[in-house]
C-alpha positions in Angstrom: 90.6 6.0 130.9 92.7 4.8 128.0 94.8 7.1 125.8 96.5 5.5 122.7 99.0 7.4 120.6 100.1 5.7 117.3 103.0 6.9 115.1 103.4 5.3 111.7 106.8 5.6 109.9 106.3 4.7 106.3 109.2 4.3 103.8 109.8 7.4 101.7 110.3 6.8 97.9 113.4 8.1 96.2 112.5 11.2 94.2 115.9 11.6 92.6 115.1 9.6 89.4 112.1 11.9 88.7 114.2 15.1 89.1 117.2 13.7 87.2 115.2 12.5 84.2 113.3 15.8 84.1 116.5 17.8 84.3 118.4 15.7 81.7 115.5 15.7 79.2 115.0 19.5 79.3 118.7 20.2 79.3 119.3 18.1 76.2 116.4 19.7 74.4 117.7 23.2 75.0 121.2 22.2 73.8 119.8 21.4 70.3 119.8 25.2 69.8 123.2 26.0 71.3 125.0 23.2 69.4 123.4 24.3 66.1 121.8 20.9 65.6 118.5 22.7 64.9 119.8 24.0 61.6 118.4 27.4 60.6 115.4 27.5 63.0 116.8 28.2 66.5 113.6 30.1 67.5 111.6 27.0 66.7 113.5 25.1 69.4 112.7 27.8 72.0 109.0 27.3 71.2 109.3 23.6 72.0 111.5 24.1 75.0 109.2 26.8 76.6 106.5 24.4 77.8 109.0 21.8 78.9 111.1 24.4 80.8 108.2 25.4 83.0 106.5 22.1 83.6 108.9 19.2 82.8 112.2 20.8 83.8 110.8 23.2 86.3 107.7 21.8 88.1 108.9 18.1 88.2 112.2 19.2 89.7 110.4 21.2 92.4 108.3 18.2 93.2 111.5 16.1 93.5 113.1 18.7 95.7 110.1 18.7 98.0 110.4 14.9 98.1 114.0 15.2 99.2 112.9 17.4 102.1 111.0 14.3 103.6 114.3 12.3 103.3 116.3 15.0 105.1 118.6 15.3 102.1 120.0 18.8 102.1 121.9 18.4 98.8 119.0 16.9 97.0 116.4 19.5 97.9 118.8 22.4 97.4 119.8 21.2 93.9 116.4 20.2 92.7 114.7 23.3 94.0 117.4 25.6 92.7 117.4 24.2 89.2 113.6 23.7 89.1 113.3 27.4 89.9 115.9 28.3 87.3 114.1 26.4 84.6 110.8 28.1 85.5 112.5 31.5 85.5 114.0 30.9 82.1 110.6 29.8 80.7 109.0 32.9 82.2 111.6 35.2 80.6 110.8 33.7 77.2 107.0 34.1 77.7 107.5 37.8 78.6 109.7 38.2 75.5 107.0 36.6 73.3 104.1 38.6 74.7 105.8 42.0 74.9 105.6 44.1 71.7 108.7 44.7 69.7 112.0 44.7 71.6 110.5 46.1 74.8 111.3 42.9 76.8 114.3 41.7 74.9 116.8 40.3 77.4 119.9 42.3 78.0 122.9 40.2 77.0 125.0 41.4 80.0 122.1 40.4 82.3 121.9 36.9 80.7 125.6 36.5 81.0 125.6 37.5 84.7 122.7 35.2 85.4 124.3 32.1 83.9 127.7 32.8 85.5 126.1 33.2 88.9 124.2 29.9 88.3 127.6 28.2 87.5 129.0 29.5 90.8 126.3 27.9 93.0 126.6 24.8 90.9 130.3 24.5 91.6 129.6 25.0 95.3 127.2 22.0 95.1 129.9 20.1 93.2 132.3 20.5 96.1 129.7 18.8 98.3 129.5 15.8 96.0 132.9 14.6 96.9 131.2 12.9 99.9 128.9 11.0 97.5 130.1 9.2 94.4 132.0 9.9 91.1 128.9 10.0 88.9 127.1 12.7 90.7 130.4 14.5 91.1 130.9 14.4 87.4 127.4 15.6 86.8 127.7 18.8 88.8 131.2 19.6 87.4 129.9 19.3 83.8 126.8 21.3 84.7 128.8 24.1 86.3 131.1 24.2 83.2 128.1 24.2 80.9 126.5 27.2 82.6 129.9 29.0 82.7 130.4 28.4 78.9 126.9 29.4 78.1 127.3 32.6 80.1 130.6 33.5 78.4 129.1 32.5 75.1 126.1 34.9 75.2 128.0 37.2 72.9 130.5 34.6 71.5 129.0 31.9 69.2 132.0 29.5 69.4 131.9 29.5 73.2 128.2 29.1 73.2 128.4 26.1 70.9 131.0 24.5 73.2 128.6 25.1 76.1 125.9 23.3 74.2 128.0 20.2 73.7 129.0 20.2 77.4 125.2 20.4 78.1 124.5 17.3 76.0 127.2 15.5 77.9 125.7 16.7 81.2 122.3 15.4 80.1 123.8 12.0 79.3 125.4 11.7 82.8 122.1 12.8 84.4 120.3 10.0 82.5 122.9 7.5 83.6 122.5 8.6 87.2 118.7 8.5 87.1 118.8 5.0 85.6 121.2 3.9 88.2 119.0 5.3 91.0 115.9 3.6 89.6 117.4 0.2 88.7 119.6 -0.2 91.7 116.6 0.7 94.0 114.2 -1.7 92.3 116.3 -4.6 91.0 119.1 -4.2 93.4 116.7 -3.6 96.3 119.1 -1.0 97.7 121.7 -3.7 98.4 123.4 -4.5 95.0 124.9 -2.0 92.6 123.7 -3.1 89.2 124.6 0.1 87.4 127.9 1.4 88.8 128.2 4.9 90.1 131.9 4.8 91.1 133.0 5.4 94.6 135.8 7.5 96.0 138.4 5.6 97.9 137.9 7.9 100.9 134.2 7.3 101.0 133.8 3.6 101.6 130.5 2.0 100.5 128.3 1.4 103.5 124.9 -0.3 103.5 122.7 1.0 100.6 123.2 4.7 101.1 126.0 4.9 98.5 123.4 4.2 95.8 121.4 7.3 96.7 122.5 10.4 94.8 121.3 13.1 95.2 118.8 11.1 97.4 121.7 9.7 99.5 121.1 11.1 103.0 118.3 9.4 104.7 116.5 10.8 107.8 117.7 8.7 110.7 115.1 6.9 112.6 114.9 8.1 116.2 115.6 5.6 118.9 112.6 5.4 121.2 112.9 5.4 125.0 111.6 2.3 126.7 108.4 3.3 128.5 106.6 1.1 131.0 103.4 1.0 129.1 104.7 1.3 125.5 103.9 -1.3 122.9 106.1 -1.2 119.7 105.3 -3.4 116.8 107.1 -3.7 113.4 105.1 -4.5 110.3 107.4 -4.7 107.3 108.8 -1.3 106.6 106.3 0.4 108.7 106.7 1.0 112.4 103.7 1.3 114.7 104.3 2.9 118.1 101.4 2.9 120.5 101.8 4.4 124.0 99.1 3.2 126.4 98.4 5.4 129.3 96.0 4.7 132.1 94.4 7.7 133.8 92.5 7.9 137.0 89.6 5.4 137.2 
């Protein structure tokens, strides 16, 4: 009697560029309203943002976050799922406001202010974690936390709101830079050369190719396998095939 067990460990693609591009695009789109670049039609911007908030900024970040789960990246999946859910929630608030008659579902300014400030708090907590990664992702979370804080304080203050909008555009630009670095360094640098610089802290020395991955930096370690008398282990490229052959009673 022959029992064969095979385990295949395939490489997991880096989901960070997807989430970062989705985040940066939707964030920049919304800031057109807050900065006043939309002119005299701010509500028209909300109409455009609405669909992107739910599907582009929301759903795609959730997908990226679930991809980070497979890579055992706690910062990646926490950040992408939090902000993906935040974008979906903001889109839902706008939908309810549009569908409800009159001012029945008009958001309370104090509630919006509290929501944005609380979002800035968990963003700053994530920012503290990025000091173990690189300067680009560190700057991204600092700018994002500041953007949310200013937008919260600017709910009833137009000048502060506009400042938050400009910080949001800067945040979006950094997100695009980080996404491009993730993508180009992975493909053209093959995870070994840093083509687009991210900046590294002096206390966090660059090792292997992990320093390129942000937020997708922390990879799931491959478990060491015990040597078994009847084990056959073969490597085929990036995939590992592990077959244990057991012989039962004849």
